[in-house]
C-alpha positions in Angstrom: 17.2 -15.0 -6.3 13.5 -15.7 -8.5 11.6 -12.7 -7.5 7.7 -11.4 -8.9 7.7 -8.0 -10.2 6.2 -5.5 -8.4 2.7 -5.4 -8.6 2.0 -2.3 -10.8 -0.8 0.9 -11.2 -3.6 -0.6 -13.4 -2.8 -4.2 -12.8 -6.5 -4.0 -11.1 -9.1 -1.0 -10.2 -8.1 -0.3 -6.8 -10.8 -1.7 -3.9 -12.8 0.5 -2.2 -14.2 -2.0 0.6 -13.6 -5.3 2.2 -16.1 -6.8 0.4 -14.8 -5.6 -2.4 -11.3 -7.5 -1.7 -13.1 -10.5 -0.7 -14.9 -10.9 -3.8 -11.9 -11.2 -5.4 -10.7 -13.3 -3.8 -13.6 -15.8 -3.9 -12.8 -14.9 -7.9 -9.3 -16.4 -7.5 -10.7 -19.5 -5.6 -12.8 -20.0 -8.5 -10.3 -20.1 -11.0 -7.9 -22.2 -9.8 -7.7 -25.4 -7.4 -4.3 -24.1 -5.6 -4.1 -19.9 -5.1 -0.7 -18.4 -4.9 -0.1 -15.5 -2.6 1.0 -13.8 -5.6 -1.9 -14.0 -7.7 -4.3 -13.0 -4.6 -1.5 -10.1 -3.8 -2.2 -9.1 -7.8 -5.8 -8.6 -7.5 -5.1 -5.4 -4.7 -4.6 -2.7 -7.5 -1.8 -0.4 -6.2 -3.5 3.3 -5.6 -4.2 1.8 -1.7 -1.6 0.3 0.7 -4.6 -1.1 2.8 -5.4 -4.3 0.9 -1.4 -5.2 1.5 -1.9 -5.2 5.1 -5.5 -6.2 5.5 -5.8 -8.9 3.6 -3.0 -10.9 5.1 -4.4 -10.5 8.7 -7.5 -11.6 7.8 -6.8 -14.3 6.4 -4.9 -15.2 9.8 -7.6 -14.3 11.9 -10.1 -16.8 9.7 -10.2 -20.0 10.0 -7.1 -20.4 8.0 -4.5 -18.8 11.2 -5.1 -22.5 12.8 -3.0 -23.7 10.3 0.3 -24.7 12.4 3.0 -21.9 11.1 0.6 -20.1 8.7 0.0 -17.3 11.0 4.1 -16.6 11.2 4.3 -17.0 7.8 1.8 -14.1 7.2 3.5 -12.2 9.7 7.0 -12.3 7.6 4.8 -11.4 4.5 3.1 -8.5 6.1 7.1 -7.2 7.4 7.8 -7.3 4.0 4.7 -5.4 2.5 4.6 -3.0 6.2 8.5 -2.1 4.9 8.0 -0.8 1.5 5.1 1.3 2.7 7.5 2.8 5.2 9.8 3.2 2.7 7.5 4.9 0.3 7.7 2.5 -2.5 5.4 2.7 -4.8 5.1 -0.9 -6.5 5.0 -3.6 -3.8 7.5 -6.1 -4.7 7.2 -9.9 -3.1 10.4 -12.3 -3.7 9.4 -15.3 -5.5 9.1 -17.7 -3.0 6.9 -16.3 -1.7 4.8 -15.6 -4.8 4.7 -19.2 -5.5 3.4 -20.2 -2.1 0.1 -21.2 -2.2 -2.9 -22.6 -0.4 -6.3 -24.3 -1.9 -9.3 -23.0 -3.1 -11.3 -24.5 -1.0 -9.7 -23.3 2.1 -9.7 -19.3 0.4 -13.7 -20.1 0.0 -14.0 -21.0 3.0 -12.2 -18.3 5.2 -14.2 -15.8 2.5 -17.5 -17.1 3.8 -16.5 -16.7 7.4 -15.4 -13.1 6.9 -18.3 -12.1 4.9 -20.5 -11.3 7.7 -17.1 -8.9 9.0 -17.0 -7.6 6.1 -20.5 -6.5 5.9 -20.5 -4.7 9.3 -17.2 -2.9 8.5 -18.0 -1.5 5.3 -21.2 0.2 6.9 -19.6 1.7 9.8 -16.5 2.9 9.1 -15.7 5.7 5.9 -13.8 8.4 5.3 -13.6 10.6 8.2 -10.5 12.6 9.0 -9.0 11.7 6.0 -6.0 13.6 6.6 -4.2 10.8 9.0 -4.8 8.0 6.4 -1.8 9.8 4.4 1.7 11.5 4.2 3.5 10.1 7.6 0.6 9.2 9.2 0.9 6.0 6.7 4.2 5.5 7.4 3.9 5.5 11.0 1.2 2.6 10.7 3.8 0.8 8.6 6.0 0.9 11.1 3.4 0.1 13.7 2.4 -3.2 11.8 6.1 -4.3 11.3 6.3 -4.2 15.3 3.5 -5.8 15.2 3.8 -8.5 13.3 7.5 -9.1 14.9 5.1 -10.1 17.9 3.6 -13.5 16.3 5.7 -15.9 16.7 6.1 -16.4 20.1 2.8 -15.5 20.7 1.7 -18.6 17.8 3.0 -20.8 20.9 -0.4 -20.0 22.7 -3.1 -20.6 21.4 -5.7 -17.7 19.5 -2.9 -15.6 21.0 -1.7 -14.0 17.3 -5.4 -13.0 17.0 -4.4 -9.6 18.9 -1.5 -7.9 16.7 -3.1 -8.8 13.4 -6.6 -7.5 14.8 -4.7 -4.5 15.0 -2.8 -4.4 11.6 -6.1 -5.3 10.3 -7.6 -1.8 11.6 -4.9 -0.3 10.2 -4.8 -1.6 6.6 -8.7 -1.1 6.8 -8.1 2.6 7.7 -6.0 2.6 4.9 -8.4 1.6 2.5 -11.3 3.4 3.6 -9.9 6.7 4.0 -11.0 6.9 7.6 -8.6 8.9 10.2 -10.6 7.8 13.1 -10.3 4.2 12.4 -6.5 4.9 12.4 -6.5 6.3 15.7 -8.8 3.1 17.2 -6.2 0.9 15.5 -3.3 2.7 17.3 -5.0 1.7 20.8 -5.2 -1.7 19.3 -2.2 -1.4 18.7 -0.8 -0.6 22.0 -3.7 -2.9 23.8 -2.3 -5.8 22.2 1.5 -5.3 22.3 0.6 -5.1 26.4 -1.4 -7.6 25.8 0.8 -10.3 24.3 3.5 -9.4 27.4 1.2 -9.8 29.7 0.2 -13.7 28.0 3.9 -14.6 27.3 4.6 -13.4 31.0 2.5 -15.6 32.2 3.3 -18.3 30.2 7.3 -18.3 31.5 6.7 -17.6 35.3 3.5 -19.9 35.2 
């Protein structure tokens, strides 16, 4: 099967803030008319798992998330990343058919602009509290939680804006890993629990109503 090589150490200096990630996405959009998922992943660096969860989730909660089918596709990518994180894989791998999927640079630039205020807020408030909760088994636990959250996305995509809740929780887990903020990891767990309950409520309302 055609595949993209694993993302290796040293391909890019690792980002430490959300603004760093958005800057790299903007650079990708400036260089090409269309930006592939493989190009985006290659900008993340590889000493932190955070961007591999944070960036797809942020893209989904941006205006791009309104594209039909995109939330489910992003959920599949998150599951692929999170499964590798859960198993402690050092180099994140993408199959070629996913790595070659692309979006227009105009849409990516629009998403980056919309996310700039979010980046400024998160970078101001979240930083290295309780860093022990962002390493070792806690990272693997968070990865499993992200897999479970991503699995709720396909049915929730049938409801307007319902996928925002699980993706926000996934973004919180990714951000916690990125900035090594254990307090945020605890918040992410609470968001995950709430989003699953909210999703079940919405689906039950849809089925029974």
